[in-house]
C-alpha positions in Angstrom: 2.2 0.3 -6.2 4.5 -2.5 -7.4 1.7 -4.0 -9.1 0.8 -1.1 -10.7 4.0 -0.1 -12.2 4.1 -4.2 -13.4 0.8 -3.8 -15.0 1.6 -0.6 -16.7 5.0 -2.2 -18.3 7.4 0.8 -17.5 10.4 0.5 -20.8 12.1 2.9 -18.3 11.7 1.0 -15.1 12.7 -3.0 -16.5 16.1 -3.1 -15.9 15.8 -1.9 -11.9 15.8 -3.9 -9.6 12.3 -5.1 -7.9 14.0 -4.8 -3.7 15.3 -1.4 -5.7 12.1 -0.2 -7.2 10.0 -1.0 -4.2 12.9 1.6 -2.0 12.2 4.0 -4.0 8.7 3.6 -3.8 8.6 3.3 0.3 10.7 5.9 0.2 8.0 7.9 -1.6 4.7 7.0 0.3 6.9 8.1 3.6 7.5 11.8 2.6 4.3 14.5 3.5 3.7 15.5 0.1 2.5 11.6 -0.7 0.6 11.1 2.7 -0.8 14.6 2.9 0.6 17.7 1.4 0.0 18.0 -2.1 -0.9 14.5 -3.0 -3.5 12.4 -0.3 -3.0 8.7 0.3 -6.1 6.9 1.8 -5.9 3.2 3.1 -7.5 0.0 3.4 -6.9 -1.6 6.1 -7.7 -5.8 7.2 -6.0 -7.4 10.6 -3.4 -4.4 10.7 -2.5 -4.5 7.2 -2.9 -2.2 4.8 -4.8 -4.5 1.7 -5.7 -1.0 -0.5 -4.5 1.9 -1.7 -6.0 5.0 -3.7 -3.8 7.7 -4.4 -4.3 11.6 -5.4 -4.1 15.0 -5.9 -6.0 18.7 -7.6 -4.3 17.9 -11.2 -2.3 21.3 -11.1 -0.5 20.2 -8.3 0.8 16.9 -10.6 4.9 18.5 -10.7 5.6 18.6 -7.4 4.1 15.1 -6.9 5.7 13.8 -9.3 9.2 15.8 -8.6 9.4 13.4 -5.3 9.8 9.9 -7.1 12.0 12.1 -9.3 14.4 13.3 -6.5 14.3 9.7 -4.8 15.2 7.5 -7.8 18.0 10.7 -8.7 19.4 9.5 -5.3 19.4 5.8 -6.3 22.8 4.0 -7.8 19.7 1.4 -9.1 18.6 3.8 -11.8 20.4 5.0 -14.9 18.6 7.9 -14.7 16.4 9.6 -12.9 12.6 8.2 -13.2 10.2 10.7 -15.0 6.5 10.7 -15.8 4.4 11.5 -18.1 1.8 14.1 -17.1 -1.5 12.1 -17.1 -4.3 14.2 -15.6 -5.5 17.9 -16.5 -6.2 21.0 -14.8 -9.6 21.1 -13.0 -9.4 18.0 -11.7 -8.8 15.5 -8.7 -6.4 12.9 -10.3 -6.9 9.7 -9.0 -3.5 8.3 -9.7 -3.7 4.9 -8.3 -5.4 2.5 -6.9 -4.6 -1.4 -6.1 -6.0 -3.5 -4.1 -4.0 -6.8 -2.5 -4.4 -9.2 -4.7 -5.9 -11.6 -1.5 -8.4 -9.1 -1.2 -9.5 -8.5 -4.2 -13.3 -9.0 -5.0 -14.0 -8.1 -1.7 -15.7 -4.8 -1.7 -12.6 -2.8 -1.0 -11.9 -0.6 -4.2 -15.7 0.0 -4.3 -15.1 1.5 -0.3 -11.8 3.3 -1.4 -13.3 4.9 -4.5 -16.3 6.1 -2.4 -14.2 7.4 -0.1 -12.4 9.8 -2.8 -15.0 12.6 -3.7 -14.4 13.5 0.3 -10.9 14.7 -0.9 -11.5 15.9 -3.8 -14.1 18.2 -2.0 -11.6 19.3 0.5 -8.9 20.5 -2.6 -11.8 22.7 -4.0 -12.5 20.1 -7.2 -15.4 19.3 -8.6 -14.5 16.3 -10.8 -12.4 13.1 -10.0 -10.4 11.5 -13.1 -8.3 9.2 -13.6 -7.1 6.7 -16.4 -7.4 2.9 -17.1 -5.9 0.3 -19.0 -7.9 -0.6 -22.0 -6.5 -4.0 -21.3 -8.4 -3.9 -17.9 -11.7 -4.7 -18.8 -12.3 -5.7 -15.1 -11.4 -2.0 -13.3 -13.3 -0.5 -16.3 -16.6 -2.1 -15.0 -16.1 -0.5 -11.4 -15.3 2.8 -12.7 -18.4 2.3 -14.9 -20.3 0.9 -11.8 -19.2 4.0 -9.7 -20.5 6.5 -12.5 -17.2 7.6 -14.1 -17.4 7.9 -18.1 -15.4 7.9 -20.9 -13.9 11.6 -21.9 -10.9 10.5 -24.0 -8.0 8.6 -24.4 -4.3 8.3 -23.7 -1.0 7.0 -24.5 0.4 6.4 -20.8 4.2 4.6 -21.6 3.5 1.4 -23.8 -0.3 1.2 -23.0 -3.6 3.1 -24.5 -5.7 4.2 -21.5 -9.2 5.5 -21.2 -9.1 8.7 -19.5 -12.5 8.7 -17.5 -13.9 11.6 -15.1 -16.7 11.3 -12.5 -18.7 14.8 -11.7 -18.7 15.4 -7.3 -20.5 18.2 -7.7 -20.1 22.1 -6.8 -16.1 23.0 -5.2 -16.6 23.8 -2.3 -17.0 27.3 -1.5 -14.9 29.2 1.0 -16.3 31.6 3.0 -15.0 36.0 3.1 
């Protein structure tokens, strides 16, 4: 996650010392909300170490998920003000908030494997579309998403970067029997 925040160059985080940012990120990922509540964290392991992760949730749950990090940063002296994110997703899609692979393990198909796992979680959460944002300055990620079937559905500004919003149709939503 720290890799992602670095790439996003969020001005709200530039004065936060890296150890304090890592502590806040770690605290968020220890919550039920991030692990298996309103959001889902999927990890890839190699030799007992986490080498990749995907983090997402239904768009309708974005505010509840974002509130976790806001509350954690509100309690940290390292943050002048609680960190608040801007909306990145839309209702009606399962939003892939973050996908990261350790630099030592990139190019080994881990990102591909994580992406292949996501439709299971989206369908479990009754979603028929997976959405994500990819930085216009990250052509390697764009190629990966296109290979996996994602299509550009729009553009948006997040922080100081322009992003393509991409979506993947995964089929019908799960039906609940009465």
